[in-house]
C-alpha positions in Angstrom: 8.9 15.8 -36.4 7.6 12.4 -35.8 9.7 10.6 -33.1 11.6 13.1 -30.6 12.5 10.3 -28.2 14.1 6.8 -28.9 11.7 3.9 -28.5 13.8 3.0 -25.4 13.3 6.5 -23.7 10.5 5.3 -21.3 11.3 2.4 -19.3 8.6 0.7 -17.1 9.7 1.4 -13.7 6.9 -0.2 -11.4 5.5 -3.5 -11.2 1.9 -4.0 -9.5 -0.1 -6.9 -8.2 -3.7 -6.7 -6.7 -5.8 -8.9 -4.9 -9.3 -8.3 -4.1 -11.6 -9.0 -0.7 -14.9 -7.7 0.6 -15.2 -4.1 -0.4 -11.5 -3.7 -0.2 -8.2 -4.8 -2.2 -4.6 -4.9 -1.4 -1.9 -3.8 -3.8 1.8 -4.6 -3.9 4.0 -2.2 -6.0 7.8 -2.4 -6.8 9.2 0.9 -7.8 12.7 0.5 -9.5 15.0 3.8 -8.6 18.9 4.4 -8.5 20.7 3.7 -5.7 21.6 6.4 -3.8 25.3 5.2 -3.5 25.8 4.3 -7.1 25.2 0.4 -6.9 22.8 0.6 -9.8 19.2 0.0 -9.4 17.5 -0.8 -6.3 13.8 -1.8 -5.4 11.3 0.0 -3.3 8.5 -2.3 -2.1 5.1 -0.9 -0.9 1.9 -2.5 0.1 -1.4 -0.5 0.2 -4.9 -1.6 1.4 -7.8 0.2 -0.4 -11.2 0.3 1.6 -14.2 1.0 -0.4 -17.4 2.8 1.1 -19.2 -0.4 2.0 -16.3 -1.4 3.9 -17.1 -1.7 7.8 -14.3 0.6 8.7 -15.0 3.1 5.7 -16.6 5.8 8.1 -14.2 5.4 10.7 -11.3 6.4 8.3 -13.1 9.7 7.8 -11.6 11.7 10.3 -10.4 15.4 10.5 -7.2 14.1 12.4 -4.0 13.7 10.8 -3.7 9.8 9.4 -1.4 8.9 12.3 -4.0 9.9 15.0 -6.8 7.7 13.5 -7.2 4.5 16.0 -8.4 2.5 12.7 -5.3 3.2 10.9 -2.9 2.2 13.9 -4.5 -1.1 14.3 -3.7 -2.0 10.5 -1.0 -4.5 10.2 1.4 -2.3 8.1 5.3 -2.6 8.3 6.7 0.1 10.3 3.1 1.8 10.3 1.2 3.7 7.9 3.5 5.9 5.7 0.9 6.5 3.0 -2.7 8.0 3.1 -5.0 9.1 0.4 -8.5 10.0 0.2 -9.9 9.0 -3.1 -12.7 11.2 -4.5 -15.1 11.1 -7.3 -13.6 12.1 -10.7 -17.1 14.0 -11.4 -17.1 16.7 -8.6 -13.7 15.8 -6.7 -15.8 16.4 -3.4 -17.3 12.9 -2.4 -14.7 10.3 -1.0 -15.0 7.2 -2.6 -11.9 5.0 -1.0 -9.4 5.7 1.0 -5.7 4.2 0.1 -3.7 3.4 3.4 -0.1 1.9 2.9 3.6 1.4 3.9 6.9 0.9 2.5 9.7 -1.4 2.9 12.4 1.5 3.0 12.9 1.9 6.8 16.0 1.3 8.8 17.4 -2.2 8.5 15.0 -2.9 5.3 18.0 -3.1 3.1 17.4 -6.5 2.0 14.4 -5.4 0.5 16.1 -3.1 -2.0 18.0 -6.2 -3.6 14.7 -8.2 -3.9 14.0 -8.1 -7.8 11.0 -10.4 -8.1 7.8 -11.4 -6.7 9.2 -14.9 -5.3 11.9 -13.1 -4.1 9.8 -10.5 -2.2 7.8 -13.2 -0.5 7.9 -11.4 3.2 6.2 -8.4 1.3 3.2 -10.6 0.1 3.0 -12.7 2.9 2.3 -9.3 4.6 0.3 -8.2 2.0 -2.2 -11.0 2.5 -2.2 -10.5 6.1 -3.5 -7.1 5.5 -6.0 -8.5 3.2 -7.1 -10.9 5.9 -7.2 -8.0 8.2 -9.5 -6.0 6.1 -11.8 -9.2 5.2 -12.2 -10.2 8.9 -12.3 -6.9 10.8 -14.7 -7.5 13.0 -12.8 -10.8 14.3 -9.7 -9.2 15.0 -11.1 -6.5 16.6 -13.1 -9.2 18.9 -9.8 -10.7 19.6 -8.0 -7.8 20.1 -10.8 -6.4 22.7 -10.6 -10.2 24.6 -7.0 -9.8 25.5 
């Protein structure tokens, strides 16, 4: 029993792009899924900010509240707000938190146009939002000062 499945049985269902900042990175991910309406495949775009231990806001993300109650997450420029939050722990003991992954998707009401965007160039708005998030994370103190001076 050498080969149970045909070579084409596994299809790539997502694409991912990453850009790095100061103790952080931003990931854009495109998942492909079948349309609920039988119209073929549609795309689900997501943007994730990953904050590592040495980042200035890392400790402020370590809270006992639900992520949507965390003021620091509420300030992040995420489309429709944060819809994904994960504490990433060490693989050795699974106890120590080494980073946080905070993200959003482009599948909200009135986001239909994003489902039809198939390429990085076609989804320019998603990548612009991702760069804005990276700028926010890289210059967090400046964003905070601007926000407080209003």
